[in-house]
C-alpha positions in Angstrom: -104.7 26.7 7.0 -105.1 25.3 10.5 -101.8 23.4 10.2 -100.0 26.7 9.2 -101.5 28.5 12.2 -100.5 25.7 14.5 -96.9 25.9 13.3 -96.9 29.7 13.7 -98.3 29.3 17.3 -95.6 26.8 18.2 -92.9 29.0 16.7 -94.2 32.0 18.7 -94.2 30.0 21.9 -90.6 28.8 21.2 -89.5 32.3 20.5 -91.0 33.6 23.8 -89.4 30.8 25.7 -85.9 31.5 24.1 -86.3 35.2 24.8 -87.1 34.5 28.4 -84.0 32.3 28.8 -81.8 35.1 27.2 -83.3 37.7 29.5 -82.7 35.6 32.7 -79.1 34.9 31.5 -78.5 38.6 30.8 -79.8 39.6 34.2 -77.7 37.0 36.0 -74.6 38.1 33.9 -75.3 41.7 34.7 -75.7 41.2 38.4 -72.6 39.0 38.8 -70.5 41.4 36.7 -71.0 44.3 39.0 -69.5 45.0 42.4 -70.9 43.7 45.7 -72.4 47.1 46.4 -74.5 46.8 43.2 -75.5 43.3 44.0 -76.7 44.4 47.5 -78.9 47.0 45.8 -81.2 44.3 44.5 -84.5 44.8 46.4 -86.7 41.7 46.3 -89.4 43.4 48.4 -91.7 46.1 46.9 -93.4 46.8 50.3 -93.2 45.5 53.9 -96.1 46.0 56.3 -96.2 45.4 60.0 -99.4 45.2 62.0 -99.0 45.8 65.7 -101.4 47.1 68.4 -104.2 47.8 65.9 -101.8 50.0 63.8 -100.3 49.3 60.4 -96.9 50.6 59.4 -95.5 50.3 55.9 -92.1 50.9 54.2 -93.9 53.2 51.7 -95.0 55.7 54.3 -93.2 54.9 57.6 -89.5 54.7 56.5 -87.2 56.4 59.0 -83.6 57.4 58.2 -81.4 56.5 61.2 -77.6 56.4 61.2 -77.6 56.8 57.5 -79.8 53.7 56.8 -83.5 53.3 56.1 -85.6 51.6 58.8 -89.2 50.6 59.0 -90.5 52.6 61.9 -93.3 51.2 64.1 -94.7 52.2 67.5 -95.6 49.7 70.3 -97.6 49.8 73.5 -96.7 46.3 74.8 -93.0 45.4 75.3 -93.8 41.8 74.2 -96.2 42.8 71.4 -97.4 40.3 68.8 -97.0 41.6 65.2 -98.1 40.3 61.8 -95.8 41.0 58.9 -96.7 41.0 55.2 -94.1 40.9 52.5 -95.0 42.1 49.0 -92.4 40.8 46.6 -91.0 42.9 43.7 -92.4 42.1 40.3 -88.9 42.5 38.8 -87.2 39.8 40.9 -89.4 36.7 41.5 -88.9 34.8 44.7 -88.9 31.0 44.7 -88.4 30.4 48.5 -88.4 32.8 51.4 -87.0 31.9 54.9 -86.8 34.0 58.0 -83.5 33.5 59.9 -83.8 33.2 63.7 -83.1 36.0 66.2 -83.1 36.4 69.9 -85.2 39.6 69.5 -88.4 37.7 68.6 -90.1 34.4 68.5 -91.8 33.1 65.4 -95.5 32.2 66.1 -96.7 31.5 62.6 -94.2 30.5 59.9 -94.0 32.2 56.5 -97.1 31.5 54.3 -97.3 32.3 50.5 -100.7 33.8 50.1 -101.8 32.9 46.5 -98.5 34.1 45.1 -99.4 37.7 45.9 -97.5 38.2 49.2 -96.0 36.4 52.1 -97.3 36.5 55.7 -96.0 35.5 59.1 -96.4 36.4 62.8 -93.9 37.0 65.6 -93.8 37.9 69.3 -91.1 40.4 70.3 -89.0 39.4 73.3 -88.4 42.8 75.0 -88.9 45.9 72.8 -87.6 48.3 75.4 -84.1 46.8 75.6 -83.8 45.3 72.0 -81.4 47.2 69.9 -80.7 47.1 66.1 -83.9 45.2 65.4 -84.2 43.6 61.9 -85.8 40.8 60.0 -83.1 38.8 58.1 -84.4 36.7 55.2 -82.8 34.1 53.0 -84.1 34.2 49.5 -83.8 31.7 46.7 -84.5 33.1 43.3 -83.8 32.5 39.6 -81.3 35.3 39.4 -78.8 34.1 42.0 -77.1 30.8 42.3 -76.7 31.0 46.0 -79.4 32.2 48.6 -79.6 36.0 48.8 -79.7 37.7 52.2 -82.3 40.5 52.5 -82.5 42.6 55.6 -85.5 44.7 56.7 -84.2 47.0 59.4 -86.7 48.0 62.1 -86.9 51.0 64.4 -89.2 50.9 67.4 -90.7 53.9 69.2 -93.1 54.2 72.1 -94.9 56.9 74.1 -93.3 57.6 77.5 -94.3 60.2 80.1 -92.8 61.1 83.4 -93.5 63.8 86.0 -93.3 64.5 89.8 -96.3 64.9 92.1 -95.0 65.1 95.6 -97.5 65.2 98.5 -95.1 67.4 100.6 -93.0 70.3 99.4 -90.9 70.6 102.5 -87.3 69.4 102.8 -84.7 69.7 105.5 -81.0 70.2 104.9 -79.1 66.9 105.5 -82.4 64.9 105.4 -82.9 62.5 102.5 -86.4 62.2 101.0 -87.6 59.8 98.3 -90.5 60.5 95.9 -92.0 58.2 93.3 -91.6 59.3 89.7 -95.0 59.0 88.0 -94.3 57.3 84.6 -95.9 54.8 82.4 -92.6 53.1 81.4 -90.1 53.2 84.3 -87.8 50.7 82.4 -87.5 53.1 79.5 -85.9 55.9 81.5 -82.1 56.2 81.6 -81.1 57.1 85.2 -78.1 57.1 87.4 -77.9 55.7 90.9 -75.0 58.0 92.1 -75.6 61.3 93.9 -75.1 64.5 92.0 -72.7 67.1 93.5 -72.7 70.8 94.1 -76.4 71.2 93.5 -78.7 73.0 95.8 -80.8 69.9 95.8 -78.6 66.8 95.1 -80.5 63.8 93.7 -80.1 60.2 92.6 -82.5 57.5 91.3 -83.4 54.0 92.4 -85.6 51.3 91.0 -88.0 49.4 93.2 -90.7 46.9 92.5 -93.4 49.6 92.4 -91.5 51.8 90.0 -88.8 54.5 89.7 -87.9 56.7 92.7 -86.0 59.9 93.0 -84.0 60.7 96.2 -83.5 64.3 97.2 -80.8 65.7 99.6 -80.9 69.5 99.9 -77.8 71.5 100.7 -79.2 75.1 100.7 -82.3 76.6 102.5 -85.0 78.7 101.0 -87.3 78.1 97.9 -85.3 75.8 95.7 -86.5 74.6 92.3 -85.6 71.0 91.2 -84.9 70.6 87.5 -83.8 67.0 86.5 -83.4 66.1 82.8 -85.0 62.8 81.7 -83.5 60.7 78.9 -85.1 57.7 77.2 -83.8 54.4 75.9 -86.5 54.1 73.2 -87.5 57.5 71.9 -90.9 59.1 71.5 -92.1 59.8 67.9 -93.5 63.2 66.9 -96.0 62.4 64.1 -96.2 66.0 62.9 -92.4 66.7 62.6 -91.5 63.0 62.2 -88.6 63.5 64.6 -87.3 61.2 67.3 -87.3 62.6 70.9 -84.9 61.0 73.3 -85.5 63.7 75.9 -88.7 64.2 78.0 -89.6 67.5 79.7 -87.4 67.7 82.9 -88.8 66.8 86.3 -89.5 70.1 87.9 -90.9 71.1 91.3 -90.4 73.8 93.9 -89.5 72.8 97.4 -89.2 74.8 100.6 -85.9 73.8 102.2 -85.5 74.5 105.9 -82.6 74.1 108.3 -82.3 70.7 110.0 -84.2 70.4 113.2 -81.5 68.2 114.7 -77.7 68.5 114.4 -76.2 65.8 112.2 -73.2 64.0 113.7 -71.0 62.1 111.2 -69.3 58.8 112.2 -65.9 57.5 111.0 -67.5 54.2 110.1 -70.3 53.8 107.7 -70.4 50.0 107.5 -70.8 47.9 110.7 -71.4 44.2 110.7 -73.7 42.9 113.4 -72.2 40.0 115.2 -73.3 38.4 118.5 -70.1 39.5 120.3 -70.7 43.2 119.4 -73.9 43.3 121.4 -72.0 42.7 124.6 -68.5 44.0 123.9 -69.3 46.8 121.4 -67.1 48.5 118.8 -65.2 51.7 118.8 -66.5 54.6 116.7 -65.8 58.3 116.4 -68.6 60.9 116.4 -68.4 64.6 115.5 -68.0 66.8 118.6 -70.9 69.0 119.7 -71.1 71.0 122.9 -74.4 69.4 123.8 -73.0 65.9 123.6 -72.3 64.7 127.2 -69.4 62.4 128.0 -69.6 59.2 130.0 -73.3 58.9 129.0 -75.3 56.2 127.2 -77.5 57.3 124.3 -80.2 55.3 122.6 -80.2 54.8 118.8 -83.7 54.6 117.3 -85.1 54.9 113.7 -87.8 57.4 114.6 -87.9 60.8 116.3 -91.1 60.1 118.2 -91.2 58.1 121.4 -91.4 54.4 121.4 -89.0 53.8 118.6 -87.4 50.4 117.8 -84.0 50.2 119.6 -81.2 49.9 117.1 -78.3 50.2 119.4 -76.6 52.2 122.2 -73.7 54.7 122.1 -71.6 55.3 125.2 -69.5 58.5 124.9 -66.0 58.0 126.4 -63.6 60.9 125.7 -62.7 63.8 123.3 -59.9 63.0 120.9 -57.2 65.4 119.7 -58.8 65.6 116.3 -61.8 67.2 117.8 -64.0 64.1 117.6 -65.6 62.0 120.4 -64.5 58.4 121.0 -67.5 56.1 121.7 -68.6 52.5 122.3 -71.3 51.3 119.9 -73.4 48.3 120.8 -75.6 47.4 117.8 -78.7 45.3 118.5 -80.7 45.5 115.1 -80.1 46.0 111.4 -80.3 49.4 109.8 -79.6 50.8 106.3 -79.0 54.4 105.4 -81.7 54.3 102.8 -84.2 53.5 105.5 -83.8 57.0 107.0 -81.8 58.7 109.8 -80.7 57.2 113.2 -81.8 59.4 116.1 -79.5 59.8 119.1 -81.8 60.0 122.1 -81.4 60.9 125.7 -84.2 58.8 127.0 -87.1 59.4 124.7 -85.9 62.9 123.6 -84.0 63.1 120.3 -80.9 65.2 120.6 -78.9 64.5 117.4 -79.2 62.5 114.2 -76.6 60.3 112.4 -76.6 57.6 109.8 -74.6 54.5 109.0 -75.3 50.9 107.9 -75.7 48.1 110.4 -75.9 44.9 108.3 -75.6 41.2 108.9 -72.5 39.2 108.0 -72.0 38.5 104.4 -73.8 35.3 103.4 -74.4 33.7 100.0 -77.6 31.6 99.9 -78.0 30.9 96.2 -76.4 31.5 92.8 -78.6 31.4 89.7 -77.6 31.8 86.1 -80.0 33.4 83.6 -78.9 32.9 80.0 -79.3 35.4 77.1 -79.7 32.8 74.3 -79.3 29.2 73.4 -80.0 26.6 76.2 -82.1 27.7 79.1 -79.6 27.6 82.0 -80.8 26.4 85.3 -79.4 27.1 88.8 -75.6 27.3 88.3 -75.1 25.9 84.8 -73.3 27.8 82.1 -72.3 27.0 78.5 -69.1 28.0 76.6 -69.4 31.2 74.5 -72.7 32.5 76.0 -73.4 35.7 77.8 -75.2 35.3 81.1 -76.5 37.1 84.1 -75.2 35.6 87.3 -77.5 36.4 90.2 -76.1 36.1 93.7 -78.6 36.2 96.6 -77.9 36.3 100.3 -77.3 38.9 103.0 -74.7 41.6 103.5 -73.6 41.4 99.9 -72.3 44.9 99.8 -69.3 43.7 101.8 -68.4 41.0 99.2 -65.7 41.1 96.6 -66.4 38.2 94.2 -64.0 36.9 91.6 -65.0 34.3 89.1 -62.2 32.0 88.1 -61.5 31.7 84.4 -63.9 34.5 83.4 -62.2 37.5 81.8 -65.1 39.6 80.5 -67.3 40.3 83.6 -68.9 43.4 85.0 -71.3 44.1 87.8 -74.6 45.7 87.1 -74.5 48.5 89.7 -78.1 49.4 89.0 -79.2 46.1 90.5 -76.8 45.8 93.4 -78.4 45.5 96.8 -77.6 44.0 100.2 -79.6 40.9 99.2 -78.8 40.6 95.5 -75.9 41.1 93.1 -76.1 40.7 89.4 -73.0 40.2 87.2 -72.9 40.2 83.4 -70.4 37.6 82.2 -69.1 36.2 79.0 -68.1 32.5 79.2 -64.9 31.9 77.1 -65.4 29.7 74.1 -62.2 27.8 74.9 -62.9 27.3 78.6 -61.3 24.0 79.6 -62.8 23.7 83.1 -65.8 21.8 84.2 -66.4 24.1 87.1 -65.9 27.9 87.6 -64.9 28.6 91.2 -66.2 31.8 92.9 -63.9 33.5 95.4 -64.9 36.1 98.0 -61.8 38.1 99.1 -59.6 35.2 97.9 -61.6 32.4 99.6 -63.8 30.0 97.7 -67.5 30.2 98.6 -68.0 26.5 97.8 -70.7 27.1 95.2 -69.0 26.9 91.8 -70.7 27.3 88.4 -71.0 24.1 86.4 -69.7 24.2 82.8 -71.7 22.0 80.4 -71.6 21.6 76.6 -74.4 22.9 74.5 -77.2 20.4 73.7 -79.4 22.1 71.1 -81.1 20.3 68.2 -79.6 21.3 64.9 -81.6 21.3 61.6 -81.1 18.1 59.7 -79.0 19.6 57.0 -75.9 17.7 58.3 -77.6 14.4 57.3 -77.3 13.1 53.7 -78.6 10.0 51.9 -77.0 8.3 48.9 -79.1 6.2 46.5 -77.5 4.2 43.7 -74.8 6.4 42.0 -76.6 9.7 42.4 -75.0 12.6 44.2 -75.6 12.9 48.0 -79.0 14.4 48.9 -79.2 16.7 51.9 -81.9 15.2 54.0 -83.5 18.4 55.2 -83.9 19.6 51.6 -86.0 16.7 50.5 -89.5 18.1 49.8 -91.0 15.6 47.5 -91.0 11.8 46.8 -87.9 10.4 45.2 -88.5 8.1 42.2 -85.8 5.7 40.8 -85.9 3.5 37.8 -83.1 1.2 38.7 -82.6 -1.5 41.3 -81.3 0.0 44.6 -78.2 -1.9 45.7 -78.2 -0.1 49.0 -79.1 3.2 50.7 -76.4 5.0 52.7 -77.1 7.5 55.4 -74.1 9.8 55.9 -73.4 12.6 58.3 -71.4 15.8 57.9 -70.2 16.8 61.5 -68.6 20.0 60.2 -72.1 21.6 59.7 -73.1 21.2 63.4 -71.0 23.8 65.2 -70.1 27.3 64.0 -67.6 29.8 65.2 -70.2 32.0 66.9 -72.9 29.4 67.6 -72.7 26.0 69.2 -75.2 23.1 69.1 -73.3 20.2 70.6 -73.9 16.5 70.2 -76.8 15.5 68.1 -78.9 12.5 69.3 -80.9 10.9 66.5 -82.9 7.8 65.6 -83.6 6.4 62.2 -86.8 4.4 61.3 -87.1 2.6 58.0 -90.5 1.3 56.7 -90.8 -0.8 53.5 -94.1 -1.6 51.9 -95.1 -3.3 48.6 -97.1 -1.8 45.7 -100.2 -3.1 47.5 -99.2 -1.3 50.8 -98.4 -4.6 52.4 -95.8 -4.1 55.2 -92.6 -5.9 54.1 -90.1 -4.6 56.8 -89.8 -2.1 59.6 -86.6 -1.4 61.5 -85.6 1.3 64.0 -82.0 2.4 64.6 -81.9 4.2 67.9 -79.2 6.0 70.0 -77.3 7.5 67.1 -74.9 10.1 68.5 -73.2 12.5 66.0 -70.5 14.8 67.4 -69.3 18.1 65.9 -66.4 18.1 63.5 -62.9 19.5 63.8 -64.1 23.0 62.8 -66.0 23.3 66.1 -64.4 25.7 68.6 -65.1 23.0 71.2 -63.6 20.1 69.3 -60.9 19.5 71.8 -63.2 19.5 74.8 -66.1 17.3 73.7 -66.4 13.7 75.0 -66.4 11.6 71.9 -67.4 8.4 73.7 -70.3 6.7 71.9 -70.0 9.1 68.9 -70.7 7.6 65.5 -68.2 8.4 62.8 -69.1 5.8 60.1 -72.1 5.9 57.7 -75.2 3.8 58.1 -75.8 1.1 55.5 -79.6 0.3 55.7 -79.2 -3.2 54.2 -77.2 -4.1 57.4 -80.4 -3.6 59.4 -83.1 -4.7 56.9 -84.5 -8.2 56.5 -86.0 -7.2 53.2 -83.0 -6.0 51.3 -83.4 -3.0 48.9 -82.0 -4.9 45.9 -84.8 -7.5 46.3 -87.7 -5.1 46.1 -90.2 -5.4 43.3 -91.5 -2.5 41.2 -93.5 0.2 43.0 -92.2 -0.8 46.4 -92.0 2.1 48.8 -89.2 3.0 51.2 -89.9 5.5 54.0 -87.0 6.9 56.0 -87.8 8.9 59.1 -84.9 10.7 60.9 -85.7 12.7 64.1 -84.0 14.0 67.2 -84.3 12.2 70.6 -86.6 14.8 72.2 -85.9 13.4 75.7 -82.4 14.8 75.3 -83.6 18.3 74.4 -86.5 19.0 76.7 -89.1 18.0 74.2 -87.6 19.9 71.3 -86.1 18.6 68.1 -86.4 18.2 64.3 -88.4 15.6 62.4 -88.1 14.7 58.7 -89.5 11.9 56.5 -88.2 10.9 53.0 -90.0 8.6 50.6 -88.4 6.6 47.9 -90.4 4.6 45.2 -89.1 2.1 42.7 -90.7 3.3 39.5 -91.0 1.2 36.3 -92.0 2.4 32.9 -93.3 -1.1 31.8 -93.9 -4.7 33.0 -93.9 -8.1 31.4 -96.6 -10.7 32.0 -98.2 -13.8 30.5 -101.9 -13.4 29.7 -104.5 -16.1 28.7 -107.5 -14.7 27.0 -110.5 -16.1 25.1 -111.3 -13.9 22.1 -114.8 -14.4 20.7 -116.2 -12.9 17.5 -112.9 -12.1 16.0 -113.0 -10.7 12.5 -110.1 -12.5 10.7 -108.8 -11.3 7.4 -106.3 -13.6 5.6 -103.8 -12.0 3.3 -104.6 -12.6 -0.4 -108.3 -13.4 0.1 -111.3 -11.3 -1.0 -113.9 -9.8 1.3 -113.8 -8.5 4.9 -112.8 -11.7 6.5 -114.7 -14.3 8.5 -116.2 -14.1 12.0 -114.7 -16.7 14.4 -116.1 -18.4 17.4 -114.5 -18.6 20.8 -110.7 -18.8 20.5 -107.9 -19.1 23.0 -104.8 -16.8 23.0 -101.7 -17.2 25.1 -99.8 -13.9 24.9 -96.5 -12.7 26.5 -97.1 -9.0 26.6 -95.8 -5.7 28.0 -97.8 -3.3 30.1 -97.0 0.4 30.2 -97.3 2.6 33.4 -98.7 6.1 33.5 -95.7 8.5 33.9 -97.5 10.8 36.4 -99.2 8.2 38.5 -97.9 5.5 40.9 -98.3 1.9 39.7 -101.2 2.8 37.3 -101.0 1.1 33.9 -102.2 2.5 30.7 -105.2 0.9 29.1 -103.3 -0.8 26.2 -100.8 -3.7 26.0 -98.6 -5.1 23.3 -97.4 -8.7 23.1 -96.7 -11.8 21.0 -97.8 -15.4 21.3 -100.1 -18.1 20.0 -103.8 -18.0 18.9 -105.9 -21.1 18.6 -108.7 -19.8 16.3 -112.1 -21.4 17.0 -110.4 -23.6 19.6 -113.7 -24.4 21.3 -115.7 -25.4 18.2 -115.8 -29.2 18.5 -118.4 -29.9 15.7 -117.4 -32.6 13.2 -117.8 -30.2 10.3 -115.9 -27.5 12.1 -113.9 -25.3 9.7 -111.7 -22.3 10.0 -109.8 -23.8 12.9 -106.1 -23.2 13.0 -103.2 -22.2 15.3 -101.3 -19.1 14.5 -98.3 -17.0 15.7 -99.6 -13.5 16.4 -98.4 -10.0 17.3 -101.3 -8.7 19.3 -102.3 -5.3 20.7 -105.1 -5.1 23.2 -107.1 -2.3 24.6 -108.5 -2.7 28.1 -111.3 -0.9 30.0 -110.2 1.4 32.8 -109.2 -0.6 35.8 -111.4 -0.4 38.9 -109.3 -2.8 40.9 -105.6 -3.1 41.4 -105.4 -6.8 40.2 -108.7 -7.9 38.6 -108.7 -11.5 37.3 -111.2 -11.0 34.5 -111.5 -8.2 32.0 -112.9 -7.8 28.5 -110.3 -6.3 26.1 -110.5 -5.4 22.5 -107.8 -7.1 20.3 -106.1 -5.8 17.2 -103.1 -7.5 15.5 -101.9 -9.9 12.9 -100.0 -13.2 12.5 -99.3 -16.3 10.6 -101.5 -19.5 10.5 -99.3 -22.5 10.8 -101.6 -25.0 9.0 -102.7 -22.8 6.1 -99.4 -21.0 5.9 -101.0 -17.6 5.4 -100.6 -14.3 7.1 -103.7 -12.7 8.5 -105.1 -9.6 10.4 -107.7 -9.7 13.1 -109.8 -7.5 15.3 -112.4 -8.3 17.9 -113.4 -8.6 21.6 -112.3 -11.2 24.1 -112.3 -12.4 27.7 -108.9 -11.9 29.5 -107.8 -14.2 32.3 -104.9 -13.0 34.4 -102.7 -15.8 35.9 
């Protein structure tokens, strides 16, 4: 009955196994028979959670539809917030491996961990949530239903809470007088603003950004009670939890001002930019002022930055004559710097202010330093750029508003006008992928400034998937995919390390030359060091598919494979059973600022059995001769010389099973030297032995149990035997 039940159980297990194979095959066939749109509909994730700033957001309750696609909505307080993400896989589509692809929008702090096969967990730090657009986590999934890795995207949509309002300490304005007030906001970088003056408003306005926040500049054009109403737009919207709507608009900045007529008459000049040079302080420069009856000719007026007495002397104006266009020709002698944003210039007769005007008095244009800030890839320093990258070029100096800079060889370049001052200019530039210059000259009004940008090739460590090893006649093994020990039954003629340079550079991402070292460690089955060799300074250059193939310096690049036997004293084909070969390949971290990849592979020469010669001394053997009655006789101390096979455990390294099988000679009662000794003979035996569990790797003595049979040479009879013995290993 038990036998029948056992057979039924085995058949049931076999049926379930076959049914599972059929279901997996049907699922694969169904998926690959449909269109790409149907394949993309496979959802490996049942739920995605993101924990940020003590809040938890889930795809089950926080999904936001934006631009026709579902996004996981979350709200942040810190622009560089740290978030923990939990992935709960679907029960319909099991996941074997899950990898998060890199992105410049975040930095991985804790890599993906499989938590007891219930869910996956990892942790990231966002780079800059206010300026990051189209956030998403992109995963590479290996499963049983697709042959190739499947790409799963989790689109994110960030919101925050932004407020902004005006709280001026003074509500009085004067026509023609510019006033600046700070905008009270918790996120000045999240507000979209324009730095150009509005037109045809009763109170014209513009914005500027300073270190202490966002400022609004007001310039009234009509007197009376005027109400300011300025719309405020956001880069990252606010989220209304009740209506679940996104708000890109804040309540407008509103305030009522009392606008009065100017106390002093404003006189325009025909020149708004004047460069202060040493010769102008003595010789002066001609300018034209608006005519006013109170303006006296042939008189010297002082220019100061304040209406009150004791102001800092900015310059002098000497009125000469009235021109036919109704303006007054004057000599201007500037002594100090002034910018229109600093306020008005007061034209004084002695200490009494008579008129106001405004223009810039700035130093000669001078460039002190050029710095490159990269967006991704290598961290550029000073004036170094890399092909194909987008960079910010910061130019620092004085009088930069007078400059007209042109970057040789750069076609996609624009100036960030929001960050353009007298002392700093910022340009956004795209370095061409096929740039063939080692330097990028910078010209100001057609003349080189003598501070070019240096073009260097990328030098980023690439994952070791471009390295392959070949053992015996097996297919090439990608080195980075080796995740367990490699066992081989055959003798290893050689081990070849090969490189695939076509995997290094891609069309849109460059890594550059790869600087590697290889270390090989060979140990015996007793962990004795047999050989250790290091192959340093291995340089692998990108292949012909690289966009920079024609521009790399291929000096010292290695193109041939590495044969380990050329470097090893202990050759691989001379290794004994259970020898261990460790291959360590890593980047030269000195070339990458301490970064790089490290990978170790382990190869073990496995054997299923071994052959050895054993000398043992069986004692108390029960010997049964064929054809005789009874249970046989009990022998004394005998001697056996057996050539026998040992068998290794299939799931353990160099661990033998407790039994052996061999053949040899048995001297029965060999140590019985009495004159009337009987039952002594020499026989040819086929012997099996059962040994106690080994406590040491190579013990000299053991006490086995023998079982076998043979043929006595003197008596000419076959026999069977069983009994204990003492084994001596030689």
